[in-house]
C-alpha positions as a LaTeX table, in Angstrom:
\begin{tabular}{lrrr}
\hline
Residue & $x$ (\AA) & $y$ (\AA) & $z$ (\AA) \\
\hline
Met1 & 155.67 & 217.53 & 139.44 \\
Ser2 & 155.58 & 218.19 & 143.11 \\
Ala3 & 152.06 & 216.72 & 143.30 \\
Lys4 & 153.26 & 213.47 & 141.77 \\
Ala5 & 156.19 & 213.33 & 144.13 \\
Gly6 & 153.82 & 213.83 & 147.05 \\
Glu7 & 151.59 & 211.00 & 145.83 \\
Gly8 & 154.58 & 208.68 & 145.53 \\
Ala9 & 155.67 & 209.52 & 149.03 \\
Ser10 & 152.26 & 208.66 & 150.44 \\
Ile11 & 152.30 & 205.24 & 148.71 \\
Leu12 & 155.68 & 204.28 & 150.12 \\
Lys13 & 154.97 & 204.24 & 153.82 \\
Pro14 & 157.53 & 202.69 & 156.10 \\
Leu15 & 156.46 & 199.27 & 157.38 \\
Asn16 & 156.34 & 198.75 & 161.09 \\
Ile17 & 156.86 & 194.99 & 161.25 \\
Ala18 & 157.49 & 194.87 & 165.00 \\
Ala19 & 154.04 & 196.36 & 165.71 \\
Arg20 & 152.21 & 193.58 & 163.83 \\
Lys21 & 150.83 & 190.67 & 165.82 \\
Pro22 & 150.95 & 187.15 & 164.38 \\
Arg23 & 147.64 & 185.62 & 163.43 \\
Leu24 & 146.55 & 182.56 & 165.34 \\
Gly25 & 144.29 & 180.95 & 162.77 \\
Gly26 & 144.71 & 178.17 & 160.24 \\
Leu27 & 146.33 & 174.97 & 161.50 \\
Ala28 & 147.61 & 176.52 & 164.73 \\
Ser29 & 144.58 & 175.37 & 166.70 \\
Pro30 & 145.08 & 171.88 & 168.22 \\
Leu31 & 141.77 & 170.56 & 166.91 \\
Arg32 & 142.60 & 171.46 & 163.30 \\
Ala33 & 146.12 & 170.06 & 163.61 \\
Ala34 & 144.76 & 166.75 & 164.93 \\
Ala35 & 142.21 & 166.65 & 162.09 \\
Ala36 & 144.95 & 167.21 & 159.49 \\
Val37 & 147.12 & 164.46 & 160.99 \\
Ala38 & 144.14 & 162.09 & 161.08 \\
Leu39 & 143.34 & 162.91 & 157.45 \\
Val40 & 146.90 & 162.20 & 156.30 \\
Leu41 & 147.10 & 159.01 & 158.37 \\
Gly42 & 143.73 & 157.87 & 157.04 \\
Phe43 & 144.86 & 158.43 & 153.45 \\
Val44 & 148.12 & 156.52 & 154.00 \\
Leu45 & 146.29 & 153.57 & 155.56 \\
Trp46 & 143.72 & 153.55 & 152.78 \\
Ala47 & 146.44 & 153.73 & 150.09 \\
His48 & 148.35 & 150.79 & 151.58 \\
Phe49 & 145.55 & 148.48 & 152.64 \\
Gly50 & 142.21 & 149.49 & 151.18 \\
Ser51 & 142.77 & 150.99 & 147.75 \\
Gly52 & 143.86 & 147.89 & 145.87 \\
Ile53 & 146.71 & 149.85 & 144.25 \\
Asp54 & 150.06 & 148.05 & 144.23 \\
Val55 & 152.49 & 149.48 & 146.74 \\
Val56 & 156.25 & 149.47 & 146.23 \\
Tyr57 & 158.09 & 148.32 & 149.33 \\
Pro58 & 161.84 & 148.73 & 149.80 \\
Arg59 & 162.14 & 145.08 & 150.86 \\
Val60 & 160.52 & 142.60 & 148.54 \\
Pro61 & 159.93 & 138.97 & 149.44 \\
Ser62 & 162.33 & 136.48 & 147.90 \\
Pro63 & 160.95 & 134.40 & 145.04 \\
Pro64 & 160.31 & 130.72 & 145.77 \\
Gly65 & 163.52 & 128.71 & 145.77 \\
Trp66 & 165.84 & 131.72 & 145.87 \\
Lys67 & 167.42 & 130.90 & 149.24 \\
Gln68 & 168.27 & 127.34 & 148.16 \\
Phe69 & 169.60 & 128.57 & 144.80 \\
Arg70 & 171.66 & 131.23 & 146.51 \\
Ala71 & 173.24 & 128.66 & 148.83 \\
Ala72 & 173.77 & 126.05 & 146.08 \\
Tyr73 & 175.56 & 128.44 & 143.73 \\
Gly74 & 177.54 & 130.33 & 146.37 \\
Leu75 & 176.08 & 133.76 & 145.76 \\
Asp76 & 176.89 & 134.78 & 149.32 \\
Asp77 & 180.52 & 135.04 & 148.15 \\
Phe78 & 179.45 & 138.28 & 146.46 \\
Gly79 & 177.90 & 139.75 & 149.60 \\
Ala80 & 174.60 & 139.45 & 151.37 \\
Asp81 & 172.90 & 142.49 & 149.87 \\
Gly82 & 175.11 & 144.02 & 147.22 \\
Tyr83 & 174.21 & 145.24 & 143.77 \\
Phe84 & 175.46 & 142.04 & 142.12 \\
Thr85 & 173.44 & 139.78 & 144.43 \\
Arg86 & 170.26 & 141.82 & 143.99 \\
Ala87 & 170.73 & 141.81 & 140.21 \\
Ala88 & 171.30 & 138.04 & 140.29 \\
Gln89 & 168.10 & 137.68 & 142.34 \\
Asn90 & 166.22 & 139.71 & 139.73 \\
Gly91 & 167.80 & 137.52 & 137.01 \\
Tyr92 & 166.65 & 134.45 & 138.93 \\
Ser93 & 163.11 & 135.84 & 139.06 \\
Leu94 & 163.23 & 136.64 & 135.35 \\
Phe95 & 164.60 & 133.21 & 134.48 \\
Tyr96 & 162.16 & 131.11 & 136.49 \\
Phe97 & 159.14 & 133.44 & 136.59 \\
Thr98 & 159.45 & 135.35 & 133.31 \\
Tyr99 & 155.70 & 135.51 & 132.85 \\
Lys100 & 155.37 & 137.32 & 136.17 \\
His101 & 158.37 & 139.68 & 136.11 \\
Ala102 & 158.71 & 140.37 & 132.37 \\
Gly103 & 155.31 & 139.53 & 130.96 \\
Arg104 & 155.66 & 142.04 & 128.15 \\
Phe105 & 158.42 & 139.88 & 126.66 \\
Thr106 & 156.63 & 136.54 & 126.90 \\
Arg107 & 153.54 & 137.16 & 124.82 \\
Lys108 & 152.13 & 139.64 & 122.38 \\
Thr109 & 148.47 & 139.32 & 123.32 \\
Ala110 & 146.59 & 138.06 & 126.33 \\
Ala111 & 145.51 & 134.99 & 124.32 \\
Asp112 & 149.12 & 133.80 & 123.86 \\
Pro113 & 150.45 & 131.29 & 126.41 \\
Val114 & 152.78 & 132.51 & 129.13 \\
Arg115 & 156.32 & 131.20 & 129.08 \\
Ala116 & 159.45 & 131.24 & 131.22 \\
Cys117 & 163.12 & 130.87 & 130.33 \\
Ala118 & 163.33 & 127.82 & 132.60 \\
Gly119 & 160.82 & 126.05 & 130.35 \\
Cys120 & 163.54 & 125.55 & 127.70 \\
His121 & 166.86 & 126.12 & 129.50 \\
Thr122 & 168.61 & 125.29 & 132.74 \\
Val123 & 170.77 & 127.80 & 134.58 \\
Glu124 & 173.78 & 125.67 & 133.64 \\
Asp125 & 172.80 & 126.10 & 129.95 \\
Leu126 & 172.65 & 129.81 & 130.63 \\
Ala127 & 176.14 & 129.77 & 132.17 \\
Tyr128 & 177.60 & 127.79 & 129.26 \\
Gly129 & 175.92 & 130.19 & 126.86 \\
Phe130 & 177.47 & 133.09 & 128.74 \\
Val131 & 181.05 & 131.81 & 128.58 \\
Ser132 & 180.75 & 130.70 & 124.96 \\
Ser133 & 179.01 & 133.84 & 123.73 \\
Asp134 & 180.41 & 136.37 & 121.30 \\
Arg135 & 180.79 & 133.77 & 118.61 \\
Tyr136 & 180.15 & 133.87 & 114.90 \\
Asp137 & 176.59 & 133.00 & 113.90 \\
Arg138 & 176.22 & 131.62 & 110.37 \\
Thr139 & 172.55 & 132.51 & 109.99 \\
Ser140 & 173.05 & 136.20 & 110.77 \\
Gly141 & 176.58 & 136.41 & 109.35 \\
Arg142 & 177.97 & 138.26 & 112.39 \\
Arg143 & 179.18 & 137.74 & 115.93 \\
Leu144 & 176.39 & 137.57 & 118.49 \\
Ser145 & 176.87 & 138.61 & 122.08 \\
Phe146 & 175.14 & 136.93 & 125.01 \\
Glu147 & 172.73 & 139.87 & 125.22 \\
Asp148 & 171.85 & 139.47 & 121.52 \\
Arg149 & 171.04 & 135.81 & 122.13 \\
Val150 & 168.85 & 136.65 & 125.14 \\
Met151 & 166.99 & 139.28 & 123.12 \\
Arg152 & 166.48 & 136.76 & 120.29 \\
Cys153 & 165.18 & 134.21 & 122.78 \\
Tyr154 & 162.61 & 136.70 & 124.11 \\
Ala155 & 161.51 & 137.42 & 120.54 \\
Gly156 & 161.70 & 133.91 & 119.09 \\
Gly157 & 161.34 & 131.29 & 121.80 \\
Met158 & 158.86 & 133.24 & 123.90 \\
Asp159 & 157.18 & 135.03 & 121.00 \\
Gly160 & 157.20 & 138.32 & 122.86 \\
Phe161 & 158.42 & 141.85 & 122.38 \\
Val162 & 162.13 & 142.43 & 121.93 \\
Pro163 & 163.74 & 144.26 & 124.87 \\
Thr164 & 166.49 & 146.80 & 124.37 \\
Leu165 & 170.08 & 145.93 & 125.08 \\
Tyr166 & 170.07 & 147.94 & 128.32 \\
Asp167 & 166.79 & 146.62 & 129.69 \\
Pro168 & 167.10 & 144.99 & 133.15 \\
Ala169 & 165.38 & 141.94 & 131.65 \\
Val170 & 168.55 & 141.38 & 129.60 \\
Arg171 & 171.17 & 142.78 & 131.97 \\
Asp172 & 170.10 & 140.77 & 135.02 \\
Ile173 & 169.87 & 137.51 & 133.05 \\
Arg174 & 173.51 & 138.14 & 132.11 \\
Ile175 & 174.45 & 138.72 & 135.76 \\
Leu176 & 172.69 & 135.50 & 136.78 \\
Ala177 & 174.56 & 133.60 & 134.06 \\
Arg178 & 177.83 & 135.15 & 135.20 \\
Ala179 & 177.23 & 134.10 & 138.82 \\
Val180 & 176.44 & 130.51 & 137.84 \\
Ala181 & 179.45 & 130.41 & 135.48 \\
His182 & 181.64 & 131.63 & 138.32 \\
His183 & 180.35 & 128.88 & 140.59 \\
Leu184 & 180.92 & 126.23 & 137.90 \\
Gln185 & 184.38 & 127.71 & 137.20 \\
Leu186 & 183.59 & 128.17 & 133.52 \\
Ser187 & 185.72 & 131.22 & 132.91 \\
Glu188 & 189.30 & 131.87 & 131.86 \\
Gly189 & 190.12 & 132.77 & 135.45 \\
Ala190 & 189.10 & 129.41 & 136.92 \\
Arg191 & 190.36 & 128.70 & 140.41 \\
Lys192 & 193.15 & 126.16 & 140.70 \\
Gly193 & 194.36 & 124.14 & 143.63 \\
Gly194 & 192.49 & 123.04 & 146.71 \\
Asp195 & 189.66 & 125.58 & 146.42 \\
\hline
\end{tabular}
């Protein structure tokens, strides 16, 4: 037993950390550090400009006509860059450029024609549909919400896939309709007086 205890004692030597010197290899040399930085910078530049892969930017350009629409319907009342305004902008893009922003809902195959909501409706129609939604539908035998009608329009009118109820393609169309209805004073809380 004493031999085993002696072997164990020789394995567990105390470490003298202070006596060790740090190694100066790896990326510590200035030439290697500059090469690593150049490699990373080269990759970033290639990814953004030369690869052809779409890049997601935090600021996206406004769709054509958005600034005029925003001014005409008073969306600045809701703030310059709030959640509601950004969702209304996405709804605007979906409404006028459905084929570009929600192509999966506009056609089933590449041979089908592309469509947009604005091909059949106006934003005023959308607003009237929003305030008069949640009504009884004789063909289905139940009440249909605005979201149900939008989902049916994607499936029927555009002959595309049906989005889920919580898809931004449905939610942001609702927010756009709500903003236009607010501007047209089509709700129960319409402004009265000199406003």
